[in-house]
C-alpha positions as CSV (number, residue, x, y, z in Angstrom):
1,X,-7.5,-3.3,11.0
2,X,-5.4,-0.1,11.3
3,X,-2.0,-0.1,9.8
4,X,0.9,-0.1,12.3
5,X,4.1,2.0,12.3
6,X,6.4,-0.8,10.9
7,X,4.2,-1.2,7.8
8,X,3.7,2.6,7.5
9,X,7.5,2.9,7.4
10,X,7.7,0.6,4.4
11,X,4.9,2.6,2.7
12,X,6.6,5.9,3.5
13,X,9.5,5.2,1.1
14,X,9.8,6.2,-2.5
15,X,9.7,3.4,-5.1
16,X,9.7,3.0,-8.9
17,X,7.0,5.3,-10.3
18,X,3.7,3.9,-11.7
19,X,4.5,0.3,-10.8
20,X,3.3,-2.7,-8.8
21,X,5.7,-3.6,-6.0
22,X,5.4,-7.1,-4.3
23,X,7.3,-7.9,-1.1
24,X,7.0,-9.9,2.2
25,X,6.6,-8.3,5.5
26,X,6.8,-10.7,8.4
27,X,4.1,-13.3,7.8
28,X,2.2,-11.1,5.3
29,X,2.5,-10.7,1.6
30,X,2.3,-7.0,0.4
31,X,1.5,-5.7,-3.0
32,X,1.2,-2.0,-3.6
33,X,0.8,0.3,-6.6
34,X,2.7,3.6,-6.8
35,X,1.8,6.9,-8.3
36,X,3.7,8.9,-10.9
37,X,6.2,10.0,-8.2
38,X,6.8,6.6,-6.7
39,X,4.6,7.0,-3.6
40,X,2.5,3.9,-2.6
41,X,-1.2,4.7,-3.1
42,X,-3.0,1.3,-3.1
43,X,-2.1,-1.6,-0.8
44,X,-3.1,-5.2,-0.6
45,X,-2.0,-7.1,2.5
46,X,-2.6,-10.8,3.3
47,X,-1.5,-14.1,1.9
48,X,-0.6,-14.6,-1.8
49,X,-2.7,-17.4,-3.4
50,X,-1.5,-19.8,-6.1
51,X,-2.9,-17.5,-8.8
52,X,-0.7,-14.6,-7.6
53,X,-3.4,-12.5,-6.1
54,X,-3.4,-11.5,-2.4
55,X,-6.3,-12.6,-0.2
56,X,-6.6,-10.3,2.7
57,X,-7.3,-6.5,3.1
58,X,-7.2,-3.6,0.8
59,X,-6.2,0.0,1.6
60,X,-6.1,3.2,-0.3
61,X,-4.0,6.2,0.5
62,X,-5.6,9.7,0.8
63,X,-2.8,12.1,-0.1
64,X,-3.3,15.8,-0.6
65,X,-0.3,18.0,-1.5
66,X,-0.4,21.7,-2.3
67,X,2.6,23.7,-3.2
68,X,5.0,20.9,-2.1
69,X,3.4,20.7,1.3
70,X,1.5,17.6,2.5
71,X,-1.9,18.6,3.8
72,X,-3.4,15.1,4.2
73,X,-1.8,11.7,4.3
74,X,-3.6,8.7,5.7
75,X,-4.5,5.1,4.7
76,X,-8.2,4.2,4.5
77,X,-9.4,0.6,4.9
78,X,-11.4,-0.4,1.8
79,X,-12.5,-3.9,2.8
80,X,-11.5,-7.4,1.8
81,X,-9.2,-8.2,-1.1
82,X,-9.8,-11.7,-2.4
83,X,-8.4,-13.8,-5.1
C-alpha cells in the first residue's frame, strides 16, 4: 500500500521533537515517532487495539539531508504492524 498525498501532507509537518504522536486520519488511527528535529520518521497506520497498539501497516522514512538540502525523502513500506 502506497501512502497517498493527504497522509503525506500530515507527515510533512513538524511536530514535537523525539516524541510519539497519535492521531486519527479518516477511519485510520495513526501513530508516528519523530526525530530530533520533529520530522516523522516511523509510521504505524491501521486500527488501534484495546491494548493501545496499532494493528495495520508499518512505514519507515528514508530521509537524507546534506548541507540543509533534502536529497532523499520517501516512505518505505516495512510490512505488518500487529498488536
